[in-house]
N, C-alpha and C positions, 0 to 999 in steps of 0.2 A: 889690109897688107899682109895680114897673117894666109891670106888664101893663095899668095904667089906661091907658084913652084921656084926650084931651086934656079930651073934652065931659065924661067922669067926675069927673077932676079937677077942673075946672068948676064941677059939679054940688056936688063937697064942701065949695069951698071958699064958695059961696054959702051952704049949709046952715050951715056953720061960722060965716058972719056973723054968724049971728042968735042965735049964743050969748051967752052973758056972756065976759066976759076970761079969767076964770080957768077957763074951760072952753076958751075958746082957747088958754091957754096950756097948760093939760093937754095938749090935742090935737097943741099944737107938738112938747112933751117927749115925748109917744110916736111921733111919727114922726120924731124924731131920734134917739131911740132903738132905734128900726128899723133906719135906716140906721146906726148905730153897730155894731150887730149886723151886719149884711151887710157894713160893711167889715171888722170883724174876721174875719168866714166868709170873706172873700175873700183877706184876708193871709192866713188860715191855710192856704188852699187853693194860695196861691201861695209859701208857704212851703215846702211839701209839693214843688209841682212844682218848684223850685230846689233842693231836695232832692235829689229824684228825677232832676234833669237832670245833678248834679253827679257821683252816683253813675253814673252811662250814660257819662259822660267818665272817670271814674277807669277803668271797667272798659273802655272802650274802648283805653282809653293801655295798661293792662296787657295787653289781648288783643293789640295791636298789638307790645308788646316781645316777648311770646309769640313771635309770627310771626316775627319779626327775627330772635329766637333760633333758632327752626326753620329758617328758609332760609337762613341761614348756615351751621348743620349740615350741613343737606340740600347747599348748594352745595360746602362742602370736601369732604363724603363722596363727593359725585359727581367731583369732580375733583381729588379726591388730592392737596388743598392745604390750607395751613393758614392762607391770606389768603383774603378776599371783593374782589372787587373796589370794590365801593360803600363800605367800609371805610377811614375815614380813620386807622385804627392805621398 
């Protein structure tokens, strides 16, 4: 529906004005159903995107924690110490 030009929409409106009230109501209902379907599909895609983004954030957090542990271990081994200077312990 969004690919229609203004002229095409105006032409459709003119054609629809010539129809009976019942036909117009059916046309309006059809367009509303199309919009609801498109919104539903959009909500589904948005939900998937949010879920994927949440998983990506969780993965980044997990990887950051692993990297921190690896960095701490490497520093302690390299400098033969039990503490790292950036730790709050």
